[in-house]
Each structure stands twice: as structure tokens, then as C-alpha cells.
C-alpha positions as CSV (number, residue, x, y, z in Angstrom):
1,M,62.4,7.6,35.5
2,A,64.3,8.7,38.7
3,D,62.6,9.6,42.0
4,S,63.5,12.6,44.2
5,D,66.2,10.6,46.0
6,G,68.0,9.8,42.8
7,G,67.1,6.1,43.0
8,E,65.2,4.2,40.4
9,A,61.4,3.9,40.8
10,H,60.1,0.4,40.5
11,A,57.3,1.0,38.0
12,P,54.9,-1.8,37.2
13,P,55.5,-3.7,34.1
14,P,53.7,-2.3,31.0
15,V,50.3,-3.8,30.3
16,H,50.6,-3.6,26.6
17,H,53.8,-4.8,24.8
18,R,54.5,-3.7,21.3
19,R,56.1,-7.0,20.5
20,P,56.1,-10.3,22.4
21,P,59.4,-11.3,24.1
22,R,61.8,-13.2,21.9
23,P,62.9,-16.7,23.1
24,R,66.4,-16.9,24.3
25,G,66.7,-20.7,24.3
26,G,65.4,-23.8,25.9
27,S,62.0,-25.5,25.6
28,A,60.6,-23.7,28.6
29,V,61.4,-20.4,27.1
30,A,59.9,-21.4,23.8
31,E,56.7,-22.5,25.5
32,G,56.6,-19.1,27.3
33,F,57.0,-17.4,24.0
34,V,54.1,-19.4,22.5
35,A,51.9,-18.6,25.5
36,A,52.8,-14.9,25.3
37,L,52.0,-14.9,21.6
38,R,48.6,-16.5,22.2
39,R,47.8,-13.9,24.9
40,R,49.0,-11.2,22.5
41,M,46.7,-12.4,19.7
42,S,43.7,-12.7,22.0
43,S,44.1,-9.3,23.5
44,G,41.7,-6.4,22.8
45,A,44.1,-4.6,20.5
46,A,44.5,-7.7,18.3
47,A,40.8,-8.2,18.2
48,A,40.4,-4.6,17.1
49,A,43.0,-5.0,14.5
50,R,41.4,-8.1,13.1
51,A,38.1,-6.3,13.0
52,S,39.7,-3.4,11.2
53,F,41.3,-5.7,8.7
54,A,38.1,-7.6,8.1
55,A,36.3,-4.3,7.4
56,D,39.0,-3.2,5.0
57,S,39.2,-6.6,3.2
58,G,35.5,-7.5,3.3
59,D,36.2,-10.6,5.4
60,E,33.4,-11.2,7.8
61,S,34.9,-14.3,9.3
62,A,37.6,-12.4,11.1
63,S,35.4,-9.7,12.6
64,G,34.7,-11.1,16.0
65,E,33.5,-8.4,18.4
66,P,35.4,-5.3,17.4
67,S,33.3,-2.7,19.1
68,S,33.3,-4.2,22.6
69,S,36.9,-5.2,22.3
70,R,37.9,-1.7,21.2
71,R,36.0,-0.2,24.1
72,R,37.6,-2.4,26.6
73,G,41.0,-1.8,25.0
74,G,40.5,1.9,24.9
75,S,39.5,2.1,28.6
76,N,42.5,0.0,29.7
77,G,45.0,1.7,27.5
78,E,45.7,-1.5,25.6
79,A,44.8,-0.4,22.1
80,S,47.0,2.7,21.8
81,S,49.6,2.5,19.1
82,A,52.6,4.7,18.6
83,G,50.7,7.0,16.4
84,G,47.7,7.2,18.7
85,G,45.4,5.6,16.1
86,G,44.1,2.8,18.3
87,E,45.1,0.0,15.9
88,D,48.2,-2.3,16.2
89,F,49.4,-2.9,12.7
90,A,52.1,-5.2,14.0
91,A,49.5,-7.8,14.8
92,F,49.5,-11.1,12.9
93,T,46.3,-10.2,11.2
94,F,48.1,-7.5,9.2
95,R,51.1,-9.6,8.3
96,A,51.7,-11.2,4.9
97,A,51.4,-14.7,6.5
98,A,47.8,-14.1,7.5
99,P,45.3,-15.7,5.2
100,V,43.0,-13.4,3.1
101,H,40.7,-16.0,1.6
102,R,39.1,-17.9,4.5
103,K,35.9,-19.4,2.9
104,A,34.1,-19.9,-0.3
105,R,31.8,-17.0,-1.2
106,E,29.6,-16.0,-4.1
107,S,29.7,-12.7,-6.0
108,P,27.0,-10.3,-4.7
109,L,25.1,-10.3,-8.0
110,S,25.2,-14.1,-8.6
111,S,21.9,-16.0,-8.5
112,A,22.8,-17.6,-5.2
113,A,23.4,-14.4,-3.4
114,I,21.5,-11.6,-5.1
115,F,18.4,-12.0,-2.9
116,K,20.3,-12.4,0.4
117,Q,21.5,-8.8,0.6
118,S,20.0,-5.3,0.6
119,H,19.8,-3.4,-2.7
120,A,18.8,0.0,-1.1
121,G,21.6,1.8,-3.0
122,L,20.4,0.6,-6.4
123,F,16.8,1.5,-5.3
124,N,18.0,5.0,-4.5
125,L,19.7,5.2,-7.8
126,C,16.5,4.2,-9.6
127,I,14.7,7.0,-7.7
128,V,17.3,9.6,-8.6
129,V,17.3,8.5,-12.3
130,L,13.4,8.5,-12.3
131,V,13.2,12.0,-10.8
132,A,15.9,13.3,-13.2
133,V,14.3,11.8,-16.4
134,N,10.8,12.9,-15.5
135,S,11.9,16.4,-14.5
136,R,13.5,16.7,-18.0
137,L,10.3,15.5,-19.6
138,I,8.1,17.9,-17.6
139,I,10.4,20.8,-18.5
140,E,10.5,19.8,-22.2
141,N,6.7,19.4,-22.3
142,I,6.1,22.9,-20.7
143,M,8.7,24.5,-23.0
144,K,7.1,22.9,-26.1
145,Y,3.3,23.2,-25.3
146,G,3.1,25.6,-22.4
147,F,0.6,25.0,-19.5
148,L,-2.4,23.2,-20.9
149,I,-4.5,23.4,-17.7
150,R,-7.7,25.3,-18.6
151,P,-9.1,28.0,-16.3
152,G,-12.4,26.2,-16.0
153,F,-11.0,22.8,-15.2
154,W,-12.4,22.7,-11.7
155,F,-15.4,25.0,-12.1
156,S,-17.0,27.0,-14.9
157,A,-20.3,28.4,-15.9
158,K,-21.3,25.1,-17.4
159,S,-21.0,23.5,-14.0
160,L,-24.2,25.3,-13.0
161,R,-26.2,22.9,-15.2
162,D,-25.2,20.1,-12.8
163,W,-27.4,21.4,-10.0
164,P,-29.9,18.5,-10.3
165,L,-27.0,16.2,-9.5
166,L,-26.1,18.2,-6.4
167,M,-29.7,18.2,-5.2
168,C,-29.8,14.4,-5.8
169,C,-26.6,14.0,-3.8
170,L,-28.0,16.1,-0.9
171,S,-31.2,14.0,-0.8
172,L,-29.4,10.6,-0.5
173,P,-29.4,10.6,3.3
174,A,-33.2,10.0,3.2
175,F,-32.5,6.4,2.3
176,P,-30.4,5.6,5.4
177,L,-33.1,7.2,7.6
178,G,-35.7,5.0,5.9
179,S,-33.6,1.9,6.7
180,F,-33.3,3.1,10.3
181,A,-37.0,3.4,10.6
182,V,-37.5,-0.1,9.2
183,E,-35.0,-1.5,11.8
184,K,-36.8,0.2,14.6
185,L,-40.1,-1.3,13.5
186,V,-38.8,-4.8,13.3
187,F,-36.8,-4.6,16.6
188,N,-40.1,-3.5,18.3
189,N,-41.9,-6.5,16.7
190,L,-44.2,-4.2,14.7
191,I,-43.3,-5.9,11.4
192,T,-41.9,-9.3,10.7
193,D,-38.4,-10.0,9.6
194,A,-39.5,-11.0,6.1
195,V,-41.3,-7.6,5.6
196,A,-38.2,-5.8,6.9
197,T,-36.1,-7.6,4.3
198,C,-38.4,-6.6,1.5
199,L,-38.4,-3.0,2.6
200,H,-34.6,-2.9,2.8
201,I,-34.4,-4.4,-0.8
202,I,-36.8,-1.7,-2.0
203,L,-34.9,1.1,-0.3
204,S,-31.5,0.0,-1.5
205,T,-32.7,-0.5,-5.1
206,A,-34.4,2.9,-5.1
207,E,-31.2,4.5,-3.7
208,I,-29.1,3.3,-6.7
209,V,-31.7,3.8,-9.4
210,Y,-32.6,7.3,-8.4
211,P,-29.2,8.9,-9.3
212,V,-29.0,6.8,-12.4
213,L,-32.2,8.3,-13.7
214,V,-31.2,11.9,-12.7
215,I,-27.9,11.5,-14.7
216,L,-29.6,10.0,-17.7
217,K,-32.4,12.6,-17.8
218,G,-30.0,15.6,-17.4
219,D,-27.2,17.0,-19.4
220,S,-24.4,16.9,-16.8
221,A,-20.7,16.6,-17.1
222,V,-19.0,13.2,-17.0
223,L,-17.0,14.2,-13.9
224,S,-20.0,15.4,-12.0
225,G,-21.9,12.2,-12.9
226,F,-19.0,10.1,-11.8
227,L,-18.8,11.8,-8.4
228,L,-22.6,11.4,-7.8
229,M,-22.5,7.7,-8.8
230,Y,-19.5,7.1,-6.6
231,I,-21.2,8.6,-3.6
232,A,-24.4,6.7,-4.4
233,C,-22.5,3.4,-4.6
234,I,-20.9,4.0,-1.2
235,V,-24.3,4.7,0.3
236,W,-25.7,1.6,-1.3
237,L,-22.9,-0.6,0.1
238,K,-23.5,0.9,3.5
239,L,-27.2,0.3,3.3
240,V,-26.7,-3.3,2.5
241,S,-24.2,-3.7,5.4
242,F,-26.6,-2.0,7.8
243,A,-29.5,-4.2,6.8
244,H,-27.5,-7.4,6.7
245,T,-25.7,-6.8,10.0
246,N,-28.9,-5.9,11.9
247,H,-30.7,-9.0,10.5
248,D,-27.8,-11.2,11.8
249,I,-28.0,-9.4,15.2
250,R,-31.7,-10.2,15.4
251,Q,-31.0,-13.9,14.5
252,L,-28.4,-14.1,17.4
253,T,-30.4,-12.2,20.0
254,L,-34.1,-12.4,19.4
255,N,-34.1,-15.8,17.8
256,S,-31.3,-17.2,20.0
257,K,-29.5,-18.7,17.1
258,K,-26.4,-20.6,18.2
259,V,-22.9,-20.1,16.9
260,D,-19.9,-22.5,17.0
261,N,-17.5,-20.4,19.1
262,E,-17.9,-18.4,22.3
263,L,-18.5,-14.7,22.0
264,S,-16.1,-12.2,23.6
265,T,-17.1,-9.2,25.6
266,A,-16.5,-6.9,22.6
267,D,-18.7,-9.2,20.4
268,M,-21.5,-9.0,22.9
269,D,-21.3,-5.2,23.0
270,N,-21.9,-5.2,19.3
271,L,-25.1,-7.3,19.5
272,Q,-27.3,-4.3,20.0
273,S,-30.2,-2.6,18.2
274,P,-29.2,0.3,16.1
275,T,-29.4,3.9,17.3
276,L,-29.6,7.1,15.3
277,G,-26.2,8.1,16.6
278,S,-24.6,4.8,15.5
279,L,-26.2,5.1,12.0
280,I,-25.0,8.7,11.5
281,Y,-21.5,7.8,12.6
282,F,-21.4,4.8,10.3
283,M,-22.6,6.8,7.3
284,M,-19.8,9.3,7.9
285,A,-17.0,6.9,8.9
286,P,-14.4,5.6,6.5
287,T,-15.8,2.1,6.5
288,L,-18.4,0.1,4.6
289,C,-19.1,-2.5,7.3
290,Y,-21.7,-1.6,9.9
291,Q,-21.3,-2.4,13.6
292,P,-22.9,-0.6,16.6
293,S,-19.5,0.5,18.0
294,Y,-16.0,1.0,16.6
295,P,-12.5,1.4,18.1
296,R,-11.8,5.1,18.7
297,T,-8.7,7.1,19.3
298,S,-8.3,9.3,22.3
299,C,-8.1,12.7,20.6
300,V,-7.8,14.6,17.4
301,R,-4.3,15.6,16.4
302,K,-4.9,19.1,15.0
303,G,-1.4,19.7,13.7
304,W,-1.2,16.3,12.0
305,L,-4.7,16.8,10.5
306,I,-3.7,20.2,9.0
307,R,-0.6,18.6,7.4
308,Q,-2.7,15.9,5.8
309,I,-5.2,18.4,4.4
310,I,-2.3,20.4,2.8
311,L,-0.9,17.2,1.3
312,Y,-4.3,16.2,0.0
313,M,-4.7,19.5,-1.7
314,I,-1.2,19.2,-3.3
315,F,-1.8,15.7,-4.6
316,T,-5.3,16.7,-5.9
317,G,-3.8,19.5,-7.9
318,L,-1.0,17.2,-9.1
319,Q,-3.7,14.8,-10.4
320,G,-5.3,17.7,-12.3
321,F,-1.9,18.7,-13.8
322,I,-1.2,15.1,-15.0
323,I,-4.6,14.8,-16.6
324,E,-4.6,18.1,-18.4
325,Q,-0.9,18.3,-19.3
326,Y,-0.3,14.7,-20.3
327,I,-3.3,12.3,-20.5
328,N,-5.8,14.6,-22.2
329,P,-3.5,15.5,-25.2
330,I,-2.6,11.9,-25.7
331,V,-6.2,10.7,-25.6
332,V,-7.5,13.5,-27.8
333,N,-4.9,12.8,-30.6
334,S,-5.4,9.0,-30.5
335,Q,-7.6,6.7,-32.4
336,H,-10.0,4.0,-31.2
337,P,-7.8,1.1,-30.1
338,L,-10.1,-1.4,-31.7
339,K,-10.5,0.4,-35.0
340,G,-7.0,1.6,-35.8
341,G,-3.9,-0.4,-36.6
342,L,-2.4,-2.8,-34.1
343,L,1.0,-1.0,-33.9
344,N,-0.8,2.4,-33.5
345,A,-2.9,1.0,-30.7
346,I,0.2,-0.5,-29.0
347,E,2.1,2.8,-29.3
348,T,-0.8,4.8,-27.9
349,V,-1.3,2.4,-24.9
350,L,2.4,2.5,-24.1
351,K,2.5,6.3,-24.4
352,L,-0.5,6.6,-22.1
353,S,0.7,4.1,-19.6
354,V,3.4,6.3,-18.0
355,P,1.2,9.2,-17.0
356,N,-1.5,6.8,-16.1
357,V,0.8,5.1,-13.6
358,Y,1.6,8.4,-12.0
359,L,-2.0,9.4,-11.9
360,W,-3.0,6.1,-10.4
361,L,-0.4,6.3,-7.7
362,C,-1.3,9.9,-6.8
363,M,-5.0,8.9,-6.7
364,F,-4.2,6.0,-4.4
365,Y,-2.1,8.1,-2.0
366,A,-4.5,11.1,-2.0
367,Y,-7.7,9.0,-1.4
368,F,-6.7,5.8,0.4
369,H,-4.1,7.3,2.6
370,L,-4.7,11.0,2.9
371,W,-8.5,11.4,2.6
372,L,-9.5,8.3,4.5
373,N,-7.1,9.2,7.3
374,I,-8.4,12.8,7.4
375,L,-11.9,11.4,7.9
376,A,-10.7,8.9,10.5
377,E,-8.9,11.6,12.4
378,I,-11.9,14.0,12.5
379,L,-14.2,11.1,13.6
380,R,-11.5,9.5,15.8
381,F,-12.0,6.3,13.9
382,G,-9.4,3.8,15.2
383,D,-9.1,1.1,12.6
384,R,-7.2,2.7,9.8
385,E,-6.1,-0.3,7.8
386,F,-7.4,1.1,4.5
387,Y,-4.9,-0.8,2.4
388,K,-2.0,-3.2,2.7
389,D,1.2,-3.7,0.8
390,W,-0.6,-4.4,-2.5
391,W,2.5,-3.3,-4.5
392,N,4.2,-6.5,-3.4
393,A,1.3,-8.7,-4.5
394,R,2.6,-11.9,-6.3
395,T,-0.9,-12.9,-7.5
396,I,-3.9,-11.0,-8.7
397,D,-5.9,-12.5,-5.9
398,E,-3.5,-11.1,-3.4
399,Y,-3.7,-7.7,-5.0
400,W,-7.5,-7.6,-4.7
401,R,-7.2,-8.6,-1.0
402,K,-4.8,-5.8,-0.2
403,W,-5.7,-2.9,-2.6
404,N,-9.0,-1.7,-1.2
405,M,-9.5,-3.0,2.3
406,P,-12.9,-1.3,3.0
407,V,-14.4,-2.9,-0.1
408,H,-12.6,-6.2,0.5
409,K,-14.0,-6.5,4.0
410,W,-17.5,-5.7,2.7
411,V,-17.3,-8.3,0.0
412,V,-16.0,-11.0,2.4
413,R,-18.5,-10.2,5.1
414,H,-21.6,-9.8,3.0
415,I,-21.1,-11.9,-0.1
416,Y,-18.3,-14.5,0.2
417,F,-19.0,-15.8,3.7
418,P,-22.8,-16.0,3.2
419,C,-22.2,-17.9,0.0
420,M,-19.9,-20.4,1.8
421,R,-22.4,-20.8,4.7
422,N,-25.1,-21.7,2.2
423,G,-23.1,-24.5,0.7
424,I,-21.8,-22.7,-2.4
425,S,-18.3,-23.7,-3.4
426,K,-15.3,-21.4,-3.0
427,E,-14.8,-21.0,-6.7
428,V,-18.4,-20.0,-7.3
429,A,-18.3,-17.6,-4.3
430,V,-15.3,-15.9,-5.8
431,L,-17.0,-15.6,-9.2
432,I,-20.1,-14.0,-7.6
433,S,-17.9,-11.6,-5.6
434,F,-16.1,-10.5,-8.8
435,F,-19.4,-10.2,-10.7
436,V,-20.9,-7.8,-8.1
437,S,-17.7,-5.8,-8.1
438,A,-17.8,-5.7,-11.9
439,I,-21.4,-4.4,-11.9
440,L,-20.6,-1.7,-9.4
441,H,-17.6,-0.6,-11.6
442,E,-19.8,-0.5,-14.7
443,I,-22.4,1.6,-12.9
444,C,-19.8,4.1,-11.6
445,I,-18.2,4.5,-15.1
446,G,-20.8,3.6,-17.7
447,V,-23.7,5.6,-16.3
448,P,-21.9,9.0,-16.2
449,C,-20.6,8.3,-19.7
450,R,-24.1,7.4,-20.8
451,I,-22.9,4.3,-22.7
452,L,-23.5,0.6,-22.1
453,K,-20.5,-1.2,-23.5
454,F,-19.6,-3.3,-20.4
455,W,-15.9,-2.6,-20.7
456,A,-15.6,-2.4,-16.9
457,V,-17.4,-5.7,-16.5
458,L,-15.1,-7.3,-19.1
459,G,-12.0,-5.9,-17.4
460,I,-13.0,-7.1,-13.9
461,M,-14.1,-10.6,-15.1
462,Q,-10.8,-11.0,-17.0
463,Q,-9.1,-11.0,-13.6
464,I,-10.3,-14.5,-12.9
465,P,-8.0,-16.2,-15.5
466,L,-5.2,-14.0,-14.3
467,I,-5.8,-15.2,-10.7
468,I,-5.5,-18.8,-11.8
469,L,-2.3,-18.0,-13.8
470,T,-0.5,-16.1,-11.1
471,A,-1.5,-18.6,-8.5
472,Y,0.0,-21.4,-10.6
473,L,3.2,-19.4,-11.1
474,K,3.5,-18.7,-7.4
475,S,3.1,-22.4,-6.6
476,K,5.4,-23.5,-9.3
477,F,8.2,-20.9,-8.7
478,R,7.9,-20.0,-5.0
479,D,10.8,-17.5,-4.9
480,T,9.9,-15.7,-8.1
481,M,8.2,-12.3,-8.7
482,V,6.8,-13.1,-12.0
483,G,3.3,-12.8,-10.7
484,N,4.1,-9.3,-9.4
485,M,5.4,-8.3,-12.9
486,I,2.2,-9.7,-14.5
487,F,0.1,-7.7,-12.0
488,W,2.0,-4.4,-12.9
489,F,1.8,-5.1,-16.6
490,F,-1.9,-5.9,-16.8
491,F,-3.0,-3.2,-14.4
492,C,-0.8,-0.2,-15.3
493,I,0.7,-0.9,-18.7
494,Y,-2.2,-2.5,-20.5
495,G,-5.4,-2.6,-18.5
496,Q,-6.1,1.0,-17.3
497,P,-4.8,2.8,-20.5
498,M,-6.9,0.5,-22.6
499,C,-10.0,1.3,-20.6
500,V,-9.4,5.0,-20.7
501,L,-9.1,4.9,-24.5
502,L,-12.2,2.7,-25.0
503,Y,-14.4,4.8,-22.8
504,Y,-13.1,8.1,-24.2
505,H,-13.7,7.2,-27.8
506,D,-17.1,5.7,-27.1
507,V,-18.1,9.0,-25.3
508,M,-16.8,11.1,-28.3
509,N,-18.7,8.9,-30.7
510,R,-21.9,9.3,-28.7
511,I,-21.5,13.1,-28.6
512,D,-20.8,13.3,-32.4
513,K,-23.9,11.2,-33.1
514,A,-26.0,13.5,-30.8
515,R,-24.8,16.5,-32.8
């Protein structure tokens, strides 16, 4: 370029050369060419080129630091090509002499590499296929049978006959008030600790027997009886925790019983006598373990709470749709699984397993996530670990420790640890814990159905051999998910559908005999 005087301007040498200078001869010139070539290959444009080639060819070994190099090259004007694309395709990385195969690698689906990468795309494909297939089944079912939801599914004139159950449910708070009165008497040294323990046993036993008698004496619906027994069992668990915790507080404060470790400030704050406010909050809070104070949140998120309530209503309606549209027709048209043919029983269980899985997952999300979080938000209850990742459980024992955290914490605190402190072996303590859980399940299901078949007890106690089996598989094959597959099969494909069929046909047989 010429200046205004007609002379030649001495422009600085270009920073970026399209091609390194060719050697004209002599060793010194050759060495200069090699040095220039090395500088050329280590420049930002070459690094960007190698990164682009690695991305195109799938070679991670040649990637380097493309983003930072490209930014540096772009800011200094070093990475601009003739076409303005920012990549120098004259670099050695793009030439035929550059090696393509740089290291030994496994195929992505080989056994050595399949668990070392993400399969999010295949997971998304499964979701898309699942939604498409089930949408087709829903449309086909509605076109063939129509909507099978009855107008009186939620409430009808027959529901008025369940008023004794409602009155029983409204009278249950009298038992926590009785327990509170007992604790006040014993903390004021008006009665002994032994007398207080006897009174708590009488109150808790009466609390669980009272609704049982009301259900058995009346002519209530199964669903209404189940709701009453479910609430009664929750109150019973809370009464046991209230009595046991306060008994332990008296042992630590009044009797000066020593413990092995030092108590923190938060622990000392919880060693207090019960108040009426702490009891009322405990009976309403989404927990089964009593303590004088709980972690609290700073405020109530009203917008978030409204969204959770709307979701809860949606999933509750979805559960009713699944029951009436799919589960009820299958169960009504089935035979007793223990009296019909084996193939017919297997076919019915498999047919019922799919809607049962959907119902179970909707129930889990609606109750353990939505409902308990709604209660926690209203009461500003801070500890909201109501469940863990039970769906990843590799053993049945791990599932029971993650599925229902309020019940798990209650069992560990009031059954398992006391058994261990009294010298009972771990195996026997686990057996006792499962037996108590089995009895509570039988009360919640068998009493509303008015049958005593102990199917729930049998189903819960069968978990113990499965615990041993899945624990062995986990120790034998540490990287396998066989235990997780066994869990899904026994709970969703076999266990729950079989229990539904057994209880339904036993209830129908009882009704037919009564007629």
C-alpha cells in the first residue's frame, strides 16, 4: 500500500501466515523452517483446527483446549481464514498424513464401556415410546368401553351411612390429650413412671381398638374404613412416639441417666417437658417422631403452595381414573388367583400389573411428595426428607430404608434401637420390626375388608428372604442391578397385583355369603 508521498509504507509483518516459509537451502534455513512449523502447529489457529477435527472425527485425544485457544486467536486475529470461518484447514491436523486412530477404544455399547457414558438419549426415547403406547391404549380403551367412572365414585347417598366412622375419626384427638395429661402428672411427680407407662399402654391400645370395633359393628364402605384405620394407625404411632420420647427425656433429666457422647445445644433444647402447643404441632406435622421442637422454615410460600394443591388434585383424580377405567374392570372379570388355573392367574396378574404400577407411582407422588410437602409448607416444617431414591434400591432392605422415611425413622427410633440396646441381635431386631409393620398393614387392610386372611402379614414377612437374597447378589456382583430388577418384579409385577386380587375375591366371597 502506498502512502500520500508515493513512497512505500513499512507495514509490520503479518502475525498470521497462511503457510510457513519454504526452505531455500542450507541447514540453518532448514532449522528455521522446522522452528516456524512448530510455532505454526502450536498457534491458536492450529489448536482450534485440531479441536474442530477432533469434534468431527470423535477423537478426544486431539481436543486440547479449543475454546480458550479460539478465543485468544479470535481476539488477536490469528484464527481468521480466507473464507472468514475461523478454522485453518491447511493445518497438519487436516492433512492426509495426520493419524486418525490414536488409541485403543471400545464400542459405546460394549460391556467395558456401556456404564461409563450417559444414556440420556435412550432414556428420552423410552419416555417418548411409553407416552405414545399408553396414549394409544387410553384412546383405544375409551373408544371401546367409554368412560367407566361412576358418578358416585367419590360421594353418593350410601356414603351417609358412614357417619359413625366420621364421628369416630373426630373423637380420636381425645387420646393424645389423655397422653398429655399423663405426662403432666408424671413430670410433676404426682404419679410414678411405672404408672405412667401403664396408662400410656391403655390409651394407645384403646385408640387402635376403638375404630376397629366401630368398623366391624357398622356397615361402612371399604374405602371409608380404610381411611379411618389409616388415620387411627398414624395417631397410634404418634402416641407411642410421644410416650417413649418423654419417658427417655425423664430418664436423662430427672434421673440423670448418663449417655456415652456429649449433648449439643440443640439436643439440650429438646430435653424439655411437653407443652400443649408442642403436642398439637406434633399431631399435625408430617412426622411420626416426637420432639419438643422441630426445624422451621422462615415463611410460607403461597404461590408454591397453590401449585402443589392443584397438582395434588390432578393426581388424585388421575388415581380415580386409573382405578375405575382399568383396575376395576380387570379385577371384576378375574377369578380367584388360588382357585383358577395357573396360566389364567399369571395372565390376570400381568394384565393388572401395568395399571397397578401407574397407580402406585401416582399414589407415591401425590402423597409422599405433594401432600406431605403441602402440610410441611403450611406448618413451616423444615425437615422434608419424606423419601429417598428408593427407585434405585439394589436390595429390598435398601428399599424399605428409603421408601417411607417417616415410618422408617419411627421403626428405627422406637423398635430397632431399643432392641439393640437391650442385647437383642440385629437379625431378631429386624424380624421384630418387620412383624410390627406387617401387623399394622394387616389392620389397615384386613379390618376395613372385614376378613382375617393375613395376606398382608404374609406379604411383608416374605420380604425377609428377599432381603437375604438381594444382599447376597449385591455382595456377589457389586456392579449389577439384579437386585433392583428383583425389587421391581416382586413389588410391582407380582406382589401388589396378587394382593389386590386376593383381597378383592375374599371380600366378594364374604359379601356373597352374607346375602
